[in-house]
N, C-alpha and C positions, 0 to 999 in steps of 0.2 A: 504494500500500500504506500501511496505517496501522500504528502500533505496537500490537501485541496486548496491551494493558494488562490485560485480564481474564485472559487465559491466563497472563500474567506473574505476576499475584498468586497464582493457583492453583499455578504452578510453585514459588513460594516455599513454599507449604504442603506440596506434594509433597516438596520437598527436606527439610523438617523431618521428615516422616514417614520418609524414607529414613535420615536421621541416627538417628532413634529405632530403626528396624529394625537398623541397623548396631550401635548400642550394645547392643541385645538379643542379637545374635550374639556380640559381644565379651564380654559378661557371661557368656554360656554357655561360651565358650572358657576364660575364667578359672576358672569354678567346676568345669569338667570337666578342667582342665589339658590342654587340647588346643590346641596352637599352629598346627597345619596340618591341613587336611582336617576330617573330622568325628570321627575316632578311633573309629568304630563306634558313636557315640552317636546314637541315632535322633532324640532331641529336638533336638540340635545340627544334625543333617542337615536337619530340617524348618525350623529357623530360617534356616539358610544358604540353602535353596531359596526360602523366603519372601522373603528380602532379594534374592536373585538374580533371582527372577521379577519383582519390583518394578523392579529395575534394568534388566531386559531389555525390559519392555513400556512402562513409563511415559514414558521419554524420547521414543520414537517417537510415542506417542499425543499427547504435549504438542506436539511439532513439527507434527503433522498439524492439531491444533486451532488452534494459533497461525497456521498458514497459512490456515486457513478464516477466522479472525478478521481477519488482516491483509489478506485478499482481499475484505473487505467482508461477511463472514458476519454475520448478525443476532445481536445479543446474546442473544436467547432460545435460539437454536440453540447458540451457543458455551457459554453458561452451563449448558445442559442436558447437553451433552457432558462438560463438566468435572465437574459434580455426579455424573453417572453413573460417570465414571471414579473419582472420589474414593470413592464408596460401594463400588464394586467392589473397589478396592484396600484399603479398610479391612476389608471382609468376608473377603477371601482368607485372611489369617493365621488367623482363627477356624476356617475350614474345614480348614486344614492340620493343626490340632491336634484336630479333632473325631474321634470314633470312626469307623472305617472303615465305609463304606456307610450312615452315619447320615443322617437328614434334615438335620442341621446341616452335615455335610460337603457334601452336594449343594447345599444352599441357599447356603452361604457360599463354599465353594471353587468350586463349579460356577458359582454366580451371579456371583462375582467375575471368573472367567475370561470368562464370556459378556458381562458388562458391559464389560470391557476390550476384548475383540475387537469388540464391537458399536460402541463409540466409534470404534475405529480404522477399521472398515468404513464407518460413516456419514461420518466425516471424509474418508476416501479417495474415496468416491463423490462427495461434495460437491465436492471439489477437481477430480475428473475431469470432472464436469458443467460446472464453471465454465471449464475449459480448452478446451472445445469450442465 
């Protein structure tokens, strides 16, 4: 196994995005005077779910990609997976705040979800194929 340097550099970028999303949630909590939960504030609820969704999916996706890289996966595959994940996670918040059933919601939120799940699926299948 090799050290997954490429994935590690992207992990740093994803960590900074997560810090930004967390600050975005905290700022909304302060301005809406909501210390716990969402206080019935739809905008805060969307921010919380955007941050939570990032925190739920990105760590596993990064672990999978890091294992592909550490197992000798080619840099083109690894970089492609990381870029698709990055684009998907950046698009997702825009879709969360787009008008319901709008093209922006489908493209950004739906595209972000599909990109994230696609990265996880490709990395998982790659790992399974290497294990056999």
